[in-house]
N, C-alpha and C positions, 0 to 999 in steps of 0.2 A: 327491618333489613334495611329499608333506604337510610334510615337516619344513621345507623351503625355504620354503612358504606361512608356516608358523609363525614362522620366524625373520623373513621379511620384516614380518609383523604386529607381531612384538614390537619391531622396529626403528622402525617407524611410531610405535607407540605411547610409545616410550621418546622419539623427537624430538619429539612431539605435548607431552609433558609437561615438556622441557626448554624449549621455546620460548613455550610458550602455558600455563603453571601455572596463570593465573586461569580460562581456558577448560575447563581439565584438571579443575579443583576442581569448576566447576559442572557439569560432565560426570559426574563420579563421583558427585555428590548422587543421581541417578536410576539408578545400578546396583544390583545385589542386593549383598549385604554380603559374600557369599563371593568375588563378583569384585573387590570393592574389596580385599580383604585378599590376593588372588592378585596384582594389580597392584602393590601396594605391596612385596610379596615380591620382585617381580621387579626392580623399578626401582633405579637408583644412589641412593645416599643423597642427594646433592645435589637431584636431581629430586623425590625424594619429601618433601623437607623444604620446598622451595620450594611445592608443591602444597599440604602440609600446613597452611602457614602462611595458605592463602585458603580453606580448606574451612569449612564451617559449624561451631560449636564442637561441636554434639550429636554429629554424624558422625565429627568428628576424636577425639573422647574415647572413643567406641566403637571405634573402627579401632584405637587406641592399646591398648585394652584386649584386643583379639584378634589382633593381629599377633605374629609371634614377638617375646618379650621382649628379645632383643639388638638386633634393629631398631628395636624401639619405645625403648630406651633410646640409641641413637645420635641417633633423631629429637629425642626429648627434650633431650638435650645440644646440638644444633644450634640448637633455638629460642631466641628470647628468653626470659629467664627468666620474666618477667613471664607471656608467653603461653603458657609450658610449665605454669606454677603453676594457671593458670586452667583448662586443660584437665583436668590431674590432681584439682584439685578437684571436676570433674564425676564423676570415678570414686569407685566403692565403696572403702571403706577397705582391705579386703583386697588386690584386685589392684593398689591405687594403692601399697601398702607393699610389694608385690613387686617393682613398676618400680621404685620409689626404691633398694630394698636392691640392684638390679642396675646401679646409677648408680656413679660416682665419689663418694667420700665429702663432697667439698667441695660439689660439684653439688648431691648429695640434701640437704646441710645447707641451701643456700641455698634450693632448692624448698621444703622443709617450712617454713622460716622464712616464705616467703611465702606459703604456703596457709595458715598461722595467722592472717593477717590477714582482716578483712572484705572483701569483694568491691570495696566501694567505698569502700576507704581509701587513702590514700596509700602503706602498706606494700605493698599489692598490686598498686600499679604501678610501684614501684622497681625499680631493678636493683641487686643488692647487689654486682655486680664493681665495686667502686670502689675506686681505690686513694688513700690518705691520704700527705700529705708532712708532716715534722715541720716546724714553724713557722720552726726556726732554722738549716735546711738551706740550701745555697748554690742558686742558680740554676744554676750547673753541674753539682751532684748532682742537681738535679730534670731536666734535661735528658738526663743519662745514664739516669735511671730511665724517663723517657718513652719513649725510644729503645726499650727491653725491652717494653713493652707494645703489642706487635704484636697486630693483630686487635680492639683497643678503641678505641672512640671517645672522644676526650679534648676537650674543649671548655674545661673549668676546670678547676683542679687545687684539691684542698680540704687546708687546712691544721689539725693537729691540736696540743695542747700535750702536755706531759710527761704528763698524767693521760688523754691519747687523747680528750680534748673537742675539738668542733669550734670553731674560732677565726676561720677566714677562708677565703676562697677566691680564686684568682687567675686570670684569664683566661689561656689557652695564650699569646696575642698578646703578654702581658706577659714570659712567660718568654723568649720568642724574642727580644725587643728588649731586655731587661735585660743588664747586664753580669754577667759569669760569676759574681765574688765577692761580689755581693748577695745578703743573706738574704731567704728567700722572706717573712717578716714585715714587710719594708719594702715590698712591692710591693701590699699591700691596705690600703684606707683605712677601710672600715667592716666591719661583721659581715655573714656572708653570709645570704642569704635561705635560710631553712630552715622545715621543717613536719614535725609530728609523725607518726609511722607511723600514729597512728590517726586522723588528721584526716581529714574526708570529702573525697571526691573535688571538691565544689564549690568547697570551701576553696581547694584546689591548682588548680584552673582560675583562680579569682578573682586569687590570688598570681600567677600566670602573666602574666594578661593585665595587672595592676596594674605589674610589675615588667619586664615584656617580657624574661624570664630564658631562656636556652639549656638551663639545667640547674637543678633544684632539689634541694637537701640534705634528706634525710628523717633525723632524729635520734629517739631515746628520750628519755625523761624529764629525764636528766642531759646531754643534749646530746651523746651519743656518737653518730658518724656510722654510720649502718645501711646507706645505700645513696643513690641518686641518681635522680631522675625525669627523664627526658629530653623536649625537647617533642614529638617525633615520637610518643613512646608515649602524651603526655597527650592529643596531637590525635586519635588513635585511640582511647582512651576516651572523650573528649568527643563523637565523632561517634558511637560506640556508644550513650551515654548520652541524646543528643538524639533518636537514632531510637527508643529505648525509649521515651523520653517520648512521643513522637508515638502509637505503639501504646497505650500505658496510657491516654492521654487518650480512646481510643473503646473502652476495654476488652478491649483485646488482650493477652494475655501477652509479657512483655518476651522470654521463650524463642522465641516462635514465630517461624517465618523462612518466607520466599516459599515455600521446597520443604518444608516440615515436612509430617508424614504428617497424613491428615485427621483420624484419631484423636485425634491429639495437639491438633489446632486446636478440635475439639469440646469436649474435655474441659476444656480451659483458657478457651474462651468462654463455655460453657453457664452457669456462675453469672451472668455479668454479663446476658446475654439473658435469663434468667429475672427477674432483677429489674427489667430493660427492659420485659419483657412484662406485670409486675405494674403498673408505673406506666402502661404505656399501657391497661390495663384500668380503673385508676383515673380517668383520663382520661376514657375512654369513659363510667362511670358518671355523672360531672359532667355531661356532654353528655345523658344519660339522665334525667337530673333536668328538663331544659327540654323535654322532647319534646313536650308539648302546645304550648307556646311556638312551636317550629320547626314544628310542624304547620300553625297558623296562619298564620306568616309564613314562605312557603316559600323567601324569599330569604334567611332566615338559613342555611339549609342550603348555599346556594352560597358562604358567607363560611366556613364550617367548614374546609376545606382550605387557605384563604388565610391564616387565622388561625393554623393548625398549621405550615405551612411558612414564614412570616414569624417566627412564635416560634422554631422550630428552627434558623433561618439567624441569628438575633440571637444565641441561645445558643452557636452554634459560633463567631461572630465576638467575643463577650466571653471564649470561652475559649481563643481563639488569642491575644488580646491580654494575657489573665493569664499565659498560658504564657511568652510573650515577656519580660514583665516579671519574672517569677520567673529565667528564665533569664539575663537583663542585671542582676538583682540590682536593680531598680527598686521591687520589692515586699519 
């Protein structure tokens, strides 16, 4: 009976993870670490990956470090490269190297490259798994190659010259409609939009908004193609940046989440709260200077909370307008 109950519980848990990965990720955040590791060790790879994508970054990185190396390697390989690199960057150097050494050499090389870029740069957002086409190739040759790219999303194809430098991009629709004997160089009319690997995230967002691009090429100083940023990855990064800005605006750390531990929240918030307390005492000392005046005219004491409330609201409004202006590049 006990074994049957355990099997039924395992089947229910697996079904929950497969059908509702977002809810499962939220539930896992409240479980003890030992239980989290046991769950991942027992669930199929597809379910584990789906849940992993939705976990908070801190818990996901801790779990990667503690679960079996083989399973960790399989999950890392199944994740989007930029997401996998972001998680590995949170792990200490020694266990990170151990995990990377257990991966296929090509995947490990891609992830090491992504980890080397600053977190808020174009290089950290890009997908290095991009296939280039020689500009003198024909449409027929390109179609044959694209058919072999199973499992990859292709919106535009990127063209390079004999030196490997980026020269153009052609939408997939043009490849489908063009005559088979046409050369790829004949299908594009202008240089492709590109951004340097060390360009800040704000510049990438602005370029996407201006040009309405599905993909954006990432290049080095010599215009060699390093990878591509897709719109969905950028949208996720922009959403993360926006929520982080809101938290920073009120003195909360970017790393803090709704389910973060109380000790973490106290450690991150305390410096700002101490500064806020000091300024509050400074304001109180100014009021103290006029203590005799307030004692003679008691109506002034009634106005003190009114002035404090109005000034606080005005400051919050000005801050909100300024943040919006910065986000929209009005300032």
